C-alpha positions in Angstrom: -4.8 19.0 25.5 -8.5 16.9 25.9 -8.3 13.4 27.4 -8.9 10.0 25.4 -12.5 8.7 26.4 -11.6 4.9 27.7 -13.7 2.1 26.0 -16.9 1.3 28.2 -16.2 -2.6 28.9 -19.6 -4.8 29.1 -18.1 -6.9 32.5 -17.2 -5.4 35.2 -15.7 -6.9 38.8 -19.2 -5.4 40.4 -21.5 -7.1 38.6 -21.3 -10.9 38.2 -22.8 -13.0 35.4 -25.8 -15.1 36.7 -25.9 -18.0 38.0 -28.4 -19.4 35.5 -30.5 -18.6 33.0 -33.8 -18.4 35.5 -31.9 -15.9 37.6 -30.5 -13.5 34.7 -34.0 -13.2 33.9 -35.2 -12.4 36.9 -33.0 -10.1 37.9 -34.0 -8.5 33.9 -37.3 -8.2 34.6 -36.7 -6.2 38.2 -34.1 -4.1 36.3 -36.8 -3.1 33.4 -39.5 -2.8 36.1 -37.2 -0.2 37.8 -36.0 1.9 33.9 -39.5 1.8 33.2 -40.6 3.1 36.6 -39.0 6.6 35.5 -37.5 7.6 38.8 -34.2 6.3 38.7 -31.3 9.4 38.4 -29.4 9.6 34.5 -26.4 7.9 35.4 -28.3 4.9 37.7 -30.8 4.4 34.2 -27.5 4.3 32.3 -25.6 1.6 34.3 -28.9 0.0 34.0 -29.0 0.0 30.6 -25.5 -1.3 30.3 -26.5 -4.7 32.8 -29.6 -5.4 31.3 -27.2 -5.6 27.5 -24.9 -7.5 29.7 -27.8 -9.6 31.2 -29.6 -9.9 27.3 -26.5 -11.2 26.2 -25.8 -14.2 28.6 -29.4 -15.4 28.1 -29.2 -14.9 24.0 -25.7 -17.3 24.8 -27.6 -20.1 26.6 -30.5 -20.2 24.3 -28.2 -20.4 21.6 -26.1 -23.5 23.4 -29.1 -25.1 24.1 -30.3 -24.7 20.3 -27.3 -25.8 19.3 -27.5 -29.0 21.5 -31.3 -29.4 19.8 -29.7 -29.4 16.1 -27.0 -32.1 17.7 -29.9 -34.3 18.8 -32.5 -33.5 15.8 -29.5 -34.5 13.0 -28.9 -38.3 15.4 -25.9 -37.6 16.8 -25.8 -38.0 20.7 -22.7 -35.5 22.1 -21.9 -34.4 25.3 -23.3 -30.9 26.1 -21.5 -29.0 27.9 -22.9 -25.4 29.5 -21.3 -22.4 28.8 
């Protein structure tokens, strides 16, 4: 009987969240360079792609938080901004 496939999760203990937006962008740039080189084995390319997707989502979330804060400031209402 075939095994049921397990879903792939986006976060794993081996790949912690970046410390900042800038750290995530730096790691993403290095990762893209390695992927574009075409010298990685298939498994490493796949895990690199998955990590890149995680980093991209992290950056998008940070940018969205900043955009939301700017909207609050533009509306003339000052609220405490808590980074996510």
